[in-house]
C-alpha positions as CSV (number, residue, x, y, z in Angstrom):
1,M,-44.0,-40.6,-35.6
2,V,-44.2,-37.1,-34.1
3,A,-46.9,-36.0,-31.7
4,A,-48.5,-32.6,-32.6
5,L,-47.9,-29.6,-30.4
6,Q,-51.2,-28.3,-29.0
7,E,-51.5,-24.7,-27.9
8,L,-53.6,-24.6,-24.7
9,R,-53.3,-21.0,-23.6
10,V,-51.7,-17.9,-24.9
11,G,-51.0,-15.1,-22.5
12,G,-49.4,-12.6,-24.8
13,N,-45.8,-11.7,-23.9
14,T,-46.1,-13.0,-20.3
15,S,-46.9,-16.8,-20.6
16,Q,-48.0,-19.6,-22.9
17,E,-49.0,-23.2,-22.4
18,F,-48.5,-26.2,-24.7
19,K,-49.2,-29.9,-24.7
20,W,-48.0,-33.0,-26.4
21,E,-49.8,-36.4,-26.2
22,L,-47.2,-39.2,-26.5
23,G,-47.9,-42.9,-26.9
24,G,-48.5,-45.5,-29.6
25,D,-46.6,-44.5,-32.7
26,D,-46.0,-41.0,-31.4
27,T,-42.7,-41.4,-29.6
28,E,-41.5,-37.8,-29.8
29,G,-43.1,-34.4,-29.7
30,A,-43.0,-31.8,-32.4
31,P,-40.3,-29.3,-31.5
32,L,-41.4,-26.1,-29.6
33,N,-39.5,-23.0,-30.8
34,L,-39.9,-20.3,-28.1
35,P,-36.5,-19.0,-27.0
36,D,-37.9,-15.6,-26.1
37,M,-39.7,-17.2,-23.1
38,P,-36.7,-18.5,-21.1
39,D,-38.7,-20.0,-18.1
40,K,-40.2,-23.4,-19.1
41,T,-41.8,-25.7,-16.6
42,I,-42.7,-29.2,-17.7
43,T,-45.2,-31.7,-16.2
44,V,-45.5,-35.3,-17.3
45,S,-48.4,-37.5,-16.4
46,G,-50.0,-40.7,-17.5
47,T,-49.1,-44.4,-18.0
48,F,-45.4,-44.9,-18.4
49,N,-45.4,-48.7,-18.7
50,S,-41.7,-48.9,-17.8
51,Q,-40.7,-46.2,-20.3
52,T,-38.8,-43.0,-19.7
53,C,-39.8,-39.6,-21.0
54,T,-36.8,-37.4,-21.7
55,I,-37.0,-33.7,-22.3
56,Q,-34.5,-32.7,-25.0
57,Y,-33.2,-29.3,-26.3
58,S,-31.5,-28.2,-29.5
59,N,-30.3,-24.9,-31.0
60,D,-30.3,-26.2,-34.6
61,G,-33.3,-28.6,-34.6
62,T,-30.9,-31.5,-35.7
63,V,-28.6,-32.3,-32.8
64,W,-30.5,-32.9,-29.5
65,F,-29.3,-33.0,-25.9
66,T,-31.0,-34.1,-22.7
67,A,-32.3,-31.0,-20.8
68,T,-31.1,-30.3,-17.3
69,R,-33.4,-29.8,-14.3
70,M,-32.9,-26.2,-12.9
71,V,-31.7,-26.2,-9.2
72,L,-30.9,-29.9,-9.0
73,G,-28.7,-30.0,-12.1
74,T,-29.9,-33.5,-13.1
75,S,-31.3,-34.8,-16.3
76,L,-34.9,-33.8,-17.0
77,T,-36.3,-37.4,-17.3
78,F,-39.4,-39.0,-16.0
79,T,-40.3,-42.6,-15.2
80,A,-43.4,-41.5,-13.2
81,N,-45.7,-38.5,-12.9
82,G,-43.6,-35.4,-12.1
83,G,-42.4,-32.0,-13.1
84,G,-39.4,-29.7,-13.4
85,T,-38.0,-26.5,-14.8
86,I,-35.6,-26.5,-17.8
87,L,-32.2,-24.9,-17.1
88,E,-31.3,-24.4,-20.7
89,N,-32.9,-21.7,-22.9
90,A,-32.4,-23.3,-26.3
91,N,-34.2,-22.6,-29.6
92,Y,-36.1,-25.9,-29.5
93,I,-37.4,-28.3,-26.9
94,K,-39.3,-31.6,-27.2
95,P,-40.3,-34.7,-25.2
96,V,-39.1,-38.2,-26.3
97,I,-40.1,-41.7,-25.1
98,G,-38.9,-45.2,-26.1
99,S,-41.2,-47.3,-28.2
100,G,-43.5,-49.6,-26.3
101,T,-47.0,-50.6,-25.8
102,G,-49.4,-49.2,-23.2
103,V,-47.7,-45.8,-23.0
104,T,-50.0,-42.8,-22.8
105,L,-48.3,-39.6,-21.6
106,N,-49.4,-35.9,-21.4
107,V,-46.5,-33.6,-21.5
108,I,-47.4,-29.9,-20.7
109,V,-45.0,-27.0,-20.8
110,V,-45.8,-23.5,-19.4
111,C,-43.5,-20.9,-20.8
112,S,-42.9,-17.5,-19.3
113,G,-41.1,-14.4,-20.6
114,M,-40.8,-12.8,-17.2
115,G,-37.1,-13.4,-17.2
116,R,-34.8,-15.1,-14.7
């Protein structure tokens, strides 16, 4: 199932904040389409219960790839509370977790259109 995308804050053309709540049957988030805001910082917190949360991106909404952590150049994945900035500026992003019991994660993305 797909977790709904919740809009937390809208700051006009400068910044926006969104949240997904993953767990139970919701193992992936609804795709966020916001390519005109290239700076996207992700935080993930909650109970992982041995699961990994992977941030994915796509340009067509069909074929998905693991996002890259800006600066470090590593996969944007989480097995514990943490955060990172997405390198790619694709058409869509979403979080994905494996199926499992006892997983409750809050994934928040703050997007900025201030440019790189």
